[in-house]
C-alpha positions in Angstrom: 0.0 0.0 0.0 1.1 3.5 -0.4 0.8 6.7 1.6 0.1 10.0 -0.2 0.8 13.6 0.9 -1.0 16.3 -1.0 -0.2 19.9 -0.5 -2.4 22.5 -2.2 -2.3 26.3 -2.4 -5.6 27.8 -1.6 -7.2 31.0 -0.4 -10.2 31.0 1.9 -12.9 33.6 1.4 -14.1 34.8 4.7 -17.1 36.7 5.7 -17.5 38.4 9.1 -21.0 38.6 10.4 -21.8 41.6 12.5 -24.5 41.5 15.2 -26.4 44.4 16.6 -26.4 43.1 20.2 -22.8 42.4 21.3 -22.4 39.7 23.9 -21.0 40.9 27.3 -18.3 38.6 28.5 -16.8 38.0 31.9 -14.0 40.3 32.9 -10.6 38.9 33.8 -8.3 41.7 34.8 -4.6 41.0 34.3 -1.8 42.8 36.0 1.4 43.2 34.1 5.0 44.0 35.1 8.3 43.9 33.2 11.3 43.0 35.4 14.6 44.9 35.3 16.1 41.9 33.4 13.4 42.1 30.7 11.1 39.2 31.6 7.4 40.1 31.3 5.1 38.9 34.0 1.3 38.6 33.7 -0.9 37.8 36.7 -4.6 37.0 36.9 -6.2 36.5 40.4 -8.7 33.8 40.9 -9.5 32.8 44.6 -12.0 30.1 43.7 -9.6 27.3 44.7 -6.2 27.5 46.6 -4.2 26.5 43.5 -2.0 28.2 41.0 -0.9 27.7 37.4 2.4 29.2 36.3 3.5 29.1 32.7 6.8 30.4 31.3 6.9 31.0 27.5 10.4 31.2 26.0 10.3 32.7 22.5 12.5 30.0 21.0 11.4 27.1 18.9 12.5 25.2 15.8 12.2 28.3 13.6 15.2 29.7 15.6 17.4 26.8 14.6 19.2 26.1 11.3 21.0 23.3 9.4 23.2 21.5 11.9 21.2 22.7 14.9 17.7 21.4 14.3 16.0 19.9 17.3 17.9 22.0 19.9 14.8 23.7 21.3 13.1 20.4 21.9 16.3 19.0 23.4 16.3 21.7 26.1 12.7 20.9 26.9 14.2 17.6 28.1 17.3 19.0 29.7 15.4 21.5 31.9 14.2 18.5 33.9 17.6 16.9 34.3 19.2 18.9 37.0 20.7 22.3 37.9 23.0 23.7 40.6 20.6 23.4 43.6 18.1 20.8 42.4 20.0 17.9 40.9 18.8 15.2 38.5 15.3 14.0 39.5 15.1 16.4 42.5 12.9 18.9 40.7 10.1 16.5 40.2 10.5 15.0 43.7 10.4 18.4 45.4 7.4 19.5 43.4 5.4 16.3 43.8 6.1 16.2 47.5 4.5 19.6 47.8 1.4 18.7 45.8 2.5 20.1 42.5 2.9 18.8 38.9 4.6 20.0 35.8 5.0 19.5 32.0 6.5 21.2 29.0 6.2 21.4 25.2 8.0 22.7 22.2 6.6 24.2 19.0 8.0 25.8 15.9 7.8 29.2 17.7 8.1 28.7 21.5 9.1 26.4 24.3 6.7 26.4 27.3 7.1 25.2 30.8 4.0 24.5 32.9 3.7 24.3 36.7 0.5 23.5 38.7 0.7 23.6 42.5 -1.0 24.7 45.7 -0.3 28.3 46.9 1.7 26.8 49.8 4.4 25.9 47.3 4.8 29.3 45.8 8.3 30.0 47.1 9.5 26.5 46.2 8.3 26.8 42.6 10.1 30.1 42.1 13.3 28.7 43.6 13.1 25.8 41.2 12.5 27.9 38.2 15.2 30.4 39.0 17.7 27.5 39.6 17.2 25.9 36.2 17.1 29.2 34.3 20.3 30.5 35.9 22.3 27.3 36.6 21.2 24.5 34.3 23.5 21.5 34.3 25.5 20.8 31.2 26.9 17.5 32.5 28.3 15.6 29.5 26.9 12.2 30.7 23.4 13.7 31.1 23.7 15.3 27.6 24.7 12.0 26.1 21.9 10.2 27.8 19.2 12.7 26.8 20.5 12.9 23.3 19.8 9.1 23.0 16.3 9.7 24.5 15.5 12.3 21.9 16.9 10.1 19.1 14.7 7.2 20.4 11.7 9.6 20.5 12.3 10.5 16.8 12.5 6.9 15.8 9.3 6.1 17.6 7.1 9.0 16.6 8.4 9.8 13.2 10.7 7.2 11.5 8.6 4.2 12.5 5.2 6.0 12.4 3.6 6.5 9.0 1.4 9.4 10.2 4.4 11.1 11.9 6.6 10.6 8.9 4.0 11.9 6.5 3.4 15.0 8.7 7.2 15.7 8.7 7.3 15.5 4.9 4.2 17.8 4.6 6.0 20.6 6.5 9.2 20.1 4.5 7.2 20.3 1.3 5.1 23.3 2.4 8.0 25.6 3.0 10.9 26.3 0.7 12.4 29.3 2.5 11.0 29.8 6.0 12.4 27.6 8.8 9.1 26.0 9.6 10.3 23.4 7.0 12.4 21.3 9.5 10.9 19.2 12.3 10.6 20.3 15.9 12.3 17.1 17.0 15.2 17.7 14.6 16.8 15.7 11.8 18.6 12.6 13.1 22.0 13.6 11.7 21.8 16.9 13.7 20.7 15.2 16.9 23.7 13.0 16.7 26.2 15.8 16.1 25.3 18.8 18.3 28.4 20.3 19.9 28.7 21.6 23.4 29.3 25.1 22.0 26.0 24.9 20.1 24.2 23.7 23.1 25.4 26.5 25.4 24.8 29.2 22.8 21.2 28.0 22.1 20.4 27.9 25.8 21.9 31.4 26.6 19.9 33.2 23.9 16.7 31.2 24.3 16.5 31.1 28.1 17.5 34.7 28.7 14.9 36.4 30.9 14.4 39.1 28.3 13.2 36.4 25.9 10.5 35.0 28.2 7.0 35.8 29.4 5.7 34.4 32.7 1.9 34.0 33.1 0.5 33.2 36.6 -3.2 32.6 37.4 -4.9 31.4 40.6 -5.0 32.1 44.3 -2.5 34.9 44.3 -2.3 38.7 44.2 -0.2 40.6 41.7 1.8 42.1 44.5 3.1 38.8 45.9 3.9 37.4 42.5 5.9 40.6 41.6 7.7 40.4 44.9 8.7 36.7 44.3 9.8 37.6 40.8 12.0 40.4 42.1 13.5 38.0 44.7 14.1 35.0 42.5 14.0 35.9 38.8 15.1 39.6 38.5 18.8 38.9 39.6 19.3 36.4 36.7 21.5 38.1 34.1 20.3 38.5 30.5 21.9 37.5 27.2 21.2 38.6 23.7 18.0 37.0 22.5 17.7 35.0 19.3 18.2 37.1 16.2 14.9 38.0 14.4 13.8 35.6 11.7 13.7 37.9 8.7 13.0 35.3 6.0 9.6 35.5 4.4 8.1 32.5 2.7 7.3 33.4 -0.9 3.8 33.0 -2.2 3.2 29.5 -3.5 2.9 29.4 -7.2 1.1 26.1 -7.7 0.0 22.9 -6.1 2.6 20.6 -4.6 2.2 16.9 -4.2 4.4 14.3 -2.5 4.1 10.5 -2.5 5.7 8.5 0.4 5.7 4.8 0.0 5.9 2.6 3.1 4.3 -0.7 4.2 0.8 0.1 5.6 -2.6 -1.6 6.0 -4.4 1.4 4.6 -3.2 4.6 2.8 -3.2 8.0 4.5 -4.0 11.2 2.7 -3.0 14.6 4.2 -4.0 17.9 2.6 -2.6 21.3 3.9 -3.3 24.9 3.2 -1.3 28.0 4.0 -3.3 30.2 6.4 -2.7 33.5 8.2 -0.6 33.8 11.4 -2.3 33.6 14.8 -2.7 37.3 15.4 -4.7 37.7 12.2 -8.5 38.3 12.6 -9.0 35.7 9.9 -7.3 33.0 12.0 -10.3 32.6 14.3 -12.8 32.8 11.5 -10.9 29.9 9.9 -11.2 27.9 13.1 -15.0 28.3 13.0 -15.0 27.2 9.4 -12.8 24.2 10.3 -15.1 23.1 13.1 -18.1 23.2 10.8 -16.4 21.2 8.1 -14.2 18.7 9.9 -14.5 18.5 13.7 -16.4 15.5 15.1 -18.7 12.9 13.6 -21.4 15.5 13.0 -19.2 17.7 10.8 -20.1 18.0 7.1 -17.1 16.3 5.7 -17.3 13.4 8.1 -21.0 12.8 7.4 -20.4 12.8 3.7 -17.2 11.0 3.3 -17.4 8.5 6.2 -21.1 8.0 6.8 -22.7 8.5 3.4 -20.1 7.7 0.7 -18.0 5.4 2.9 -14.8 6.2 1.1 -12.9 7.1 4.3 -12.5 5.6 7.8 -12.0 9.0 9.4 -11.7 12.7 8.6 -10.2 15.3 10.9 -8.3 18.6 10.8 -5.9 20.7 12.9 -4.4 24.1 12.9 -1.1 25.0 14.5 -0.6 28.6 15.9 2.1 30.4 13.9 4.1 33.6 14.1 4.7 33.6 10.4 2.0 34.8 8.0 1.9 31.4 6.3 0.9 28.9 9.0 -0.4 25.5 8.0 -3.8 24.0 8.5 -4.0 20.3 7.9 -6.8 17.9 7.1 -6.3 14.1 7.2 -8.2 11.2 5.9 -7.8 7.4 6.1 -9.3 6.0 2.9 -11.4 2.8 3.3 -10.1 -0.5 2.0 -10.3 -0.7 -1.8 -10.4 3.0 -2.3 -7.4 4.5 -4.1 -5.9 7.5 -2.3 -6.2 9.6 -5.5 -9.9 8.9 -5.8 -10.4 9.7 -2.1 -8.6 13.0 -2.5 -10.5 14.1 -5.6 -13.8 13.4 -4.0 -12.8 15.1 -0.8 -11.7 18.2 -2.7 -15.0 18.3 -4.5 -17.0 18.0 -1.4 -14.8 20.5 0.5 -15.4 23.1 -2.2 -19.2 22.5 -2.3 -19.6 22.7 1.5 -17.4 25.8 1.6 -19.7 27.5 -0.9 -22.8 26.4 1.0 -21.4 27.6 4.3 -20.4 31.1 2.9 -23.8 31.4 1.3 -25.4 30.7 4.7 -23.4 33.4 6.3 -24.5 35.9 3.6 -28.1 35.1 4.4 -27.4 35.7 8.1 -25.9 39.1 7.4 
């Protein structure tokens, strides 16, 4: 069997409906402060339960890498849990869990984010932990070697040996010819195997500098106590030059791109992607509404037509990844049913997509 990747260039026509009676939403006041070292801090008070959520967004992701250094942002997501000067390997999680807290992290093409959830009684501890790993992260060669192998294993599991993961990687590599969204967040295997200590230190210094981060805190706290803790633990941390701006602009796509990947599989997989606006565009949210109507859930129009009625697909879904660049990617995926050629499934899907899009926009016109 074969797996097919389709990439099409398309423009969505969007209509914005205006309503006479605007809805009045709840108010969530947010206090903001910029520390002397440049870190921005946002605080929202919510005393409904004695818990706190603390997120730190570092503006560094795979788009801030390059040939030879791909995957470094994701690698440091791992290393930040592997010990620093005060809290050694494994001690961060033990201390947090012993005080009723939990944590996680994730890396995207644009940012690396660290998440802490904990009772307010652990506030000082959490700030001590975060300051320790920002200021004094361990670069122990043995730990680096071990974590490098973990990341390589993750790549093999989720990409090299997974048809969906491999196809998704190829989609992004085909979608971009200039902008650094083209390489995978986990990195290319040849880069993972050859990062140097100099590259590691440089990437950490620029990515984890306080002036390259935003801290968001919500829960049973007051802005005054959070700002005081930041001044005590975070503000003394020195800054470094942040990542240089990414000035490359992806050129307009001039035609449809198609890619075929052949691997052993029980059934083929078809992915279709469209360039869409960046996250801060008003059209981004209108597109999400449209995506929900067309693709999300078993009651969506495409699912009912392709899976329930025509029975040419086993599943239909879609996703949109937030993006800093004006050409993000919105994906739709489909698992054709047995006996259905991927090309036939794609052609019918494209026809149905166009028809439902016209019907949906016509409906909006009637509302306005």
